[in-house]
C-alpha positions in Angstrom: 133.8 109.7 106.1 131.7 113.0 106.2 133.1 114.0 102.9 132.6 110.4 101.5 128.9 110.8 102.5 128.7 114.2 100.9 130.1 113.0 97.8 127.8 109.8 97.6 124.7 112.2 98.2 125.7 114.4 95.5 126.3 111.6 93.2 123.1 110.2 93.8 121.3 113.6 93.2 123.4 114.2 90.1 122.1 110.9 88.7 118.6 111.7 89.5 119.0 115.1 87.7 120.2 113.4 84.6 117.4 110.8 84.6 114.9 113.5 85.1 116.3 115.7 82.4 116.2 112.9 80.0 112.5 112.1 80.8 111.6 115.7 80.1 113.6 115.9 76.9 111.9 112.7 75.5 108.6 114.0 76.5 109.2 117.2 74.5 110.4 115.4 71.5 107.4 113.1 71.8 105.1 116.0 71.6 106.8 117.4 68.7 107.0 114.2 66.8 103.1 113.6 67.5 102.1 117.2 67.0 100.6 116.7 70.4 100.8 120.3 71.5 97.4 120.5 73.0 99.1 118.6 76.1 101.0 122.0 76.8 97.6 123.6 77.3 97.0 121.1 79.8 100.2 121.5 81.4 99.6 125.5 81.8 95.9 124.7 83.1 97.1 122.3 85.6 100.0 124.6 86.9 97.6 127.5 86.9 95.2 125.4 89.1 97.9 124.2 91.3 99.3 127.6 92.0 95.9 129.1 92.7 95.1 126.2 95.2 98.5 126.4 96.8 98.4 130.2 97.2 94.7 130.4 98.5 93.9 127.3 100.5 94.5 127.7 104.2 96.6 125.3 106.2 95.1 123.0 108.6 94.3 119.6 109.8 91.5 119.4 107.2 94.1 119.1 104.4 94.7 115.2 104.5 91.0 114.5 105.0 90.2 116.7 101.9 92.8 115.0 99.8 91.5 111.5 100.8 87.9 112.3 99.9 88.7 113.9 96.7 90.7 111.0 95.5 88.4 108.6 96.9 85.2 110.0 95.1 86.9 110.6 91.9 88.0 107.0 91.9 84.6 105.9 92.8 83.0 107.9 90.0 85.2 106.2 87.5 84.3 102.9 88.9 80.8 103.5 88.9 80.4 105.4 85.4 83.0 103.5 83.3 83.8 100.3 85.2 86.3 97.6 83.7 86.5 94.2 82.4 89.5 92.1 83.7 91.7 91.0 80.8 94.9 89.0 80.6 96.8 88.5 84.0 93.9 90.3 85.8 91.4 87.9 84.6 93.7 85.0 85.4 94.1 86.2 89.0 90.5 87.1 89.6 89.5 83.7 88.2 92.0 82.0 90.5 90.8 84.0 93.5 87.3 82.9 92.8 88.3 79.3 92.7 90.4 79.6 95.8 87.4 81.3 97.7 85.4 78.0 96.8 88.3 76.0 98.2 89.4 74.7 94.6 93.1 75.0 93.5 92.4 74.0 89.9 94.2 77.4 88.9 97.4 75.9 89.8 97.1 73.4 86.7 96.7 76.1 84.0 98.3 75.0 80.7 100.4 78.0 80.5 102.0 77.1 84.0 101.0 80.7 85.2 101.1 80.1 88.9 104.3 78.0 88.6 106.3 80.5 86.7 104.9 83.6 88.7 104.2 81.9 92.0 104.7 85.3 93.5 101.2 86.5 92.0 99.7 83.9 94.5 99.7 86.4 97.4 97.4 88.9 95.5 95.2 85.9 94.5 94.9 85.2 98.3 94.1 88.8 99.1 91.3 88.8 96.4 89.9 85.5 97.5 89.6 86.9 101.1 87.5 89.8 99.6 85.4 87.5 97.7 84.6 85.3 100.6 83.5 88.6 102.6 81.5 90.1 99.7 80.7 87.4 97.4 81.9 87.2 93.6 81.9 90.6 91.6 84.3 93.2 90.9 82.6 96.2 92.8 84.0 95.4 96.4 87.7 94.9 94.9 87.2 98.1 92.9 86.0 100.1 96.0 89.0 98.8 98.1 91.2 100.0 95.2 89.5 103.6 95.4 90.5 103.4 99.2 94.0 102.6 98.7 94.2 105.2 95.9 93.0 107.7 98.4 95.2 106.5 100.9 98.3 106.8 98.7 97.4 110.4 97.9 97.2 111.3 101.6 100.6 109.6 102.0 102.2 111.8 99.4 101.1 114.8 101.4 102.3 113.3 104.7 105.7 112.1 103.3 106.3 115.6 102.0 105.2 117.1 105.3 107.9 115.2 107.1 110.5 116.1 104.4 109.5 119.6 103.9 107.8 120.7 107.1 107.9 124.4 106.7 106.0 126.5 103.9 103.6 124.9 101.5 105.5 122.2 99.9 103.5 119.5 101.3 100.4 120.9 100.2 101.8 121.5 96.7 102.9 117.8 96.5 99.4 116.8 97.5 97.7 119.1 95.2 99.8 118.0 92.1 99.3 114.4 92.9 95.4 115.1 92.9 95.6 117.0 89.6 97.6 113.9 88.1 94.8 111.9 86.5 96.7 108.7 85.2 96.0 106.7 88.6 92.2 107.2 87.9 92.5 105.4 84.6 93.2 102.2 86.5 90.7 102.9 89.5 88.4 100.0 88.3 91.2 97.8 87.0 91.8 94.7 89.2 95.5 95.5 89.3 97.6 94.6 92.2 99.5 98.0 91.9 97.0 100.0 93.9 97.4 98.0 97.3 101.2 97.5 96.7 101.8 101.4 96.2 99.8 102.3 99.2 101.8 99.7 101.5 105.2 100.6 100.1 104.7 104.3 100.5 103.3 103.6 104.0 106.7 101.9 104.7 108.3 105.1 103.5 106.2 107.3 105.8 107.0 105.1 108.7 110.8 105.1 107.9 110.6 108.9 107.8 108.5 109.3 110.8 110.8 111.4 112.9 111.4 115.0 113.0 113.2 116.7 110.0 116.5 115.1 109.3 116.2 112.8 112.1 117.3 109.1 111.6 114.6 106.4 112.2 114.5 104.6 115.4 115.1 100.7 115.5 111.2 100.1 115.8 110.4 102.3 112.8 113.1 100.7 110.8 111.7 97.3 111.4 108.2 98.2 110.9 109.1 100.0 107.5 110.9 96.7 106.5 107.5 94.8 107.4 105.6 97.1 105.3 107.9 96.9 102.3 107.8 93.0 102.5 104.0 93.2 102.5 104.0 95.6 99.4 106.5 93.3 97.8 104.3 90.2 98.3 101.5 91.9 96.5 103.7 93.3 93.7 107.4 92.3 93.8 109.0 95.7 93.6 109.6 96.2 97.3 113.3 95.8 97.1 113.7 99.2 95.5 112.4 101.2 98.5 114.1 98.7 100.8 117.5 99.3 99.1 116.8 102.9 98.8 116.1 103.2 102.6 119.2 101.0 103.4 121.4 103.1 101.5 120.1 106.1 103.1 121.0 105.0 106.4 124.5 104.2 105.2 125.0 107.6 103.8 123.6 109.1 106.9 126.2 107.0 108.9 128.9 108.4 106.6 127.7 112.0 106.9 127.5 111.8 110.8 130.4 109.2 111.3 131.8 109.0 114.7 134.6 106.8 115.5 133.1 105.3 118.7 132.3 101.6 118.1 129.2 101.9 119.9 127.7 104.8 117.7 128.8 102.9 114.5 127.0 99.6 115.9 123.8 101.8 116.7 123.9 103.3 113.2 124.3 100.0 111.5 121.5 98.4 113.5 118.8 100.5 111.5 119.5 99.1 108.0 120.0 95.9 109.7 116.6 96.0 111.3 115.2 97.0 107.8 116.8 94.1 106.0 116.2 91.5 108.5 112.5 92.4 109.1 112.0 92.6 105.2 113.5 89.1 104.6 111.9 87.6 107.7 108.4 88.7 106.8 108.8 87.7 103.2 109.9 84.2 104.2 107.0 83.9 106.5 104.4 84.9 103.9 106.1 82.6 101.4 105.8 79.6 103.8 102.3 80.4 104.8 101.1 80.4 101.1 102.8 76.8 100.8 101.3 75.7 104.2 97.6 77.0 103.1 98.0 74.9 99.9 97.6 78.1 97.8 100.6 77.5 96.0 103.3 74.7 96.7 106.0 77.0 95.3 105.3 79.9 97.8 106.0 83.3 96.6 108.9 82.3 94.3 109.8 83.6 90.7 110.5 80.5 88.8 111.2 82.3 85.5 113.6 85.2 86.7 115.0 85.7 83.2 111.7 86.3 81.4 111.5 90.0 82.3 115.2 90.5 80.9 114.4 88.6 77.9 111.7 91.2 77.1 113.7 94.0 78.4 116.6 93.3 75.9 114.5 92.8 72.9 115.3 95.5 70.3 112.6 94.9 67.8 109.8 95.4 70.6 111.9 98.3 72.6 111.9 96.2 75.7 108.0 95.5 75.7 106.0 92.4 75.8 105.8 90.6 72.4 104.1 87.6 71.1 107.3 86.1 69.4 109.2 85.8 72.7 106.1 84.3 74.3 105.9 81.7 71.7 109.3 80.8 71.4 110.6 81.0 75.0 107.8 81.4 77.5 105.9 78.5 76.5 108.9 76.1 77.1 108.7 74.2 80.3 111.1 74.1 83.4 114.8 74.2 82.9 114.6 74.1 79.3 112.9 77.5 79.3 115.3 78.9 81.8 118.3 77.9 79.6 116.7 79.1 76.5 116.0 82.6 78.2 119.7 82.8 79.6 120.9 82.2 76.1 118.6 84.7 74.5 119.6 87.4 77.1 123.3 86.5 76.4 122.8 86.9 72.7 121.0 90.1 73.0 123.6 91.7 75.4 126.3 90.9 72.8 125.2 93.4 70.1 127.6 96.0 71.2 127.5 99.3 73.3 125.9 101.4 70.4 123.0 99.2 69.9 122.5 98.7 73.4 122.5 102.5 74.1 119.9 103.0 71.3 117.8 100.3 72.9 118.1 102.0 76.3 116.9 105.3 74.5 113.9 103.5 73.0 113.0 101.9 76.2 113.1 105.1 78.1 111.0 106.7 75.2 108.4 103.9 75.7 108.3 103.8 79.4 108.8 107.5 80.2 107.5 109.5 77.4 104.8 107.7 75.5 101.2 108.3 76.2 99.4 106.2 78.8 98.1 103.0 77.6 94.4 103.5 78.0 93.5 99.9 77.1 93.4 98.5 80.7 90.7 100.9 82.0 88.8 101.7 78.7 89.3 98.9 76.3 85.9 97.3 77.1 83.9 100.3 75.9 82.6 100.8 72.5 84.9 103.4 71.2 82.5 104.4 68.4 79.6 105.1 70.6 78.4 108.8 70.9 79.7 110.6 74.1 78.9 114.3 73.9 77.5 115.8 70.7 79.8 114.7 67.9 82.4 113.5 70.2 82.7 109.6 70.5 83.8 107.6 73.5 87.1 106.9 71.7 87.8 110.6 71.1 87.0 111.2 74.6 89.5 108.6 75.9 92.2 110.3 73.8 91.4 113.8 75.1 91.9 112.3 78.5 95.2 110.6 77.5 96.5 114.0 76.1 95.3 116.0 79.3 97.1 113.4 81.3 100.3 114.2 79.4 100.3 117.6 80.5 100.1 117.0 84.0 102.7 114.3 83.8 105.2 116.7 82.1 104.4 119.2 84.8 105.3 116.8 87.5 108.6 115.8 86.1 109.7 119.4 85.1 109.0 120.5 88.7 110.9 117.5 89.9 113.7 118.4 87.9 113.8 121.9 89.5 113.7 120.3 93.0 116.6 118.1 92.2 118.7 120.6 90.5 118.1 122.8 93.6 119.0 120.0 95.8 122.2 119.3 94.0 123.5 122.9 94.4 122.5 123.2 98.0 125.4 123.5 100.4 124.0 121.2 103.2 121.2 118.9 102.0 119.3 117.3 104.7 119.9 113.5 104.6 116.2 112.4 104.7 115.4 114.2 101.5 117.6 111.7 99.7 115.0 108.8 100.0 112.7 109.9 97.1 115.9 110.6 95.1 117.2 107.2 95.5 113.7 105.6 94.9 113.7 107.5 91.6 117.2 106.5 90.7 116.5 102.8 91.5 113.2 102.5 89.7 114.6 104.2 86.7 117.7 102.1 86.5 115.8 98.8 86.9 113.7 99.6 84.0 116.7 99.8 81.8 117.1 96.2 82.3 113.7 94.6 82.5 110.3 94.7 80.5 108.7 98.2 80.2 105.1 99.5 79.6 103.7 102.9 80.6 101.5 101.4 83.4 104.5 100.5 85.3 105.1 104.4 86.0 102.4 104.2 88.7 104.6 103.2 91.6 107.1 106.1 90.8 104.7 109.0 90.5 104.0 109.6 94.2 107.9 110.1 94.6 107.8 112.6 91.7 104.9 114.4 93.2 106.6 114.8 96.4 109.7 116.3 94.8 107.6 118.4 92.4 105.7 119.7 95.4 108.9 121.0 96.7 110.1 122.3 93.4 106.7 124.4 92.9 106.8 125.8 96.5 110.4 126.8 95.9 109.6 128.5 92.8 106.8 130.3 94.3 109.0 131.8 96.9 110.8 133.8 94.1 114.2 132.4 95.2 116.1 134.5 92.7 115.3 137.6 94.6 117.7 137.9 97.6 117.1 140.3 100.4 120.1 142.1 101.6 121.3 141.3 105.0 122.3 143.9 107.4 126.1 144.4 107.5 128.0 142.0 109.6 124.9 139.8 110.1 125.5 136.2 110.2 123.9 134.3 107.1 121.7 131.4 108.0 123.0 127.9 106.5 121.1 126.5 103.5 118.7 123.6 104.2 119.3 121.8 101.1 116.2 122.8 99.3 114.1 121.6 102.3 113.2 124.9 103.7 110.5 126.9 101.7 112.5 130.2 102.7 114.8 130.0 99.6 118.6 130.3 99.7 
């Protein structure tokens, strides 16, 4: 069993290395195709700033407070200076929240059947309505809360890295790199459910990893992590990914430390069971509460489960949303829509392995290598208006987008170093597998469903955690080995967890 666990651990890490290498390669190809080499200047400047901060900032309890305040005030500046105008789904949910705050359920009867098809969006509507009841209608209160969640997520990047890599400066590196990655700020004023969901889900990861280095979670922590995953999933339905990653971690830990005593096996299995049971129970209770409150008679269900796959297997749109599928399939009603979507997916899967492989490549390019889509946060601005001197607002937004690409590529390049290091380590610490599994799961899911660059948001904290260790490890100059005294016993490797190098 220990060998089985070690093989599974290495296999998961190998998949993550392959996925990460593909993303780095596609980003480099993208820069070459677009001639966007200025993003490499951004990469170099971001890397230099990160190295200087990591080398010269003193360690101390002030670090999480500094991370929180920097991210919060940066987000608040974007909110106050740029603002945002809700569009599409965000406008639909905000309007529904205003109606719910007034005691009206008119939003349930939209011609597009939005809250029938996507009943799971109701939890976020309930949250927004609660804020509106407290502070009145208007965007500012919701946006300031966005800034708080974003700041909390940035602190969690540092805190999770601190628990995974307690020695050296890997946690500081992770926190600094995530602060220097600007893409979340582009959505600061957008009324998206991503900010709150990401905070809750990574809070669940932090609780799950709440023990000492390499220590398995206790039953209470496993159960609480399941609760937080369920809450995050209710806000945005991606909680199953960290849940399955945590469950699989527990099972691999069981295999690595397998003992044949029945009591030990039952104790080890109780942890993933506590995760799953608390997640399912809380999810069911939240759905029942939505039904009971009258917010939505369908609870938090997904009544069009095939829609994301219809979009994801569309070759012409490279897996993105498109008007043709919307007109021909989404606007159908009930069972007729579901049957038509299933037929469409079946037809699109029958094109053969070569075309499917090409589609997967194109989807990865769109999801992981394209520039950030700036419309959500900046689409309401007059892009022809002057900004600074001859520079227009539109040109300034483009410069922000190109700057972001450099920081984005740096994170994945450093994460690739960390994953490669973990792959060749002799005895990897099991808890460091969790961000690896989150990466693998999230990447794999988006090979199947609809893609857009905004969906990267959830994964980037995990990538920053890995990148932090990668940068910290590189700064130790691991290629220089000090000679040990003759006959001295070599210390075992710590799987890329210790910053002391090999």
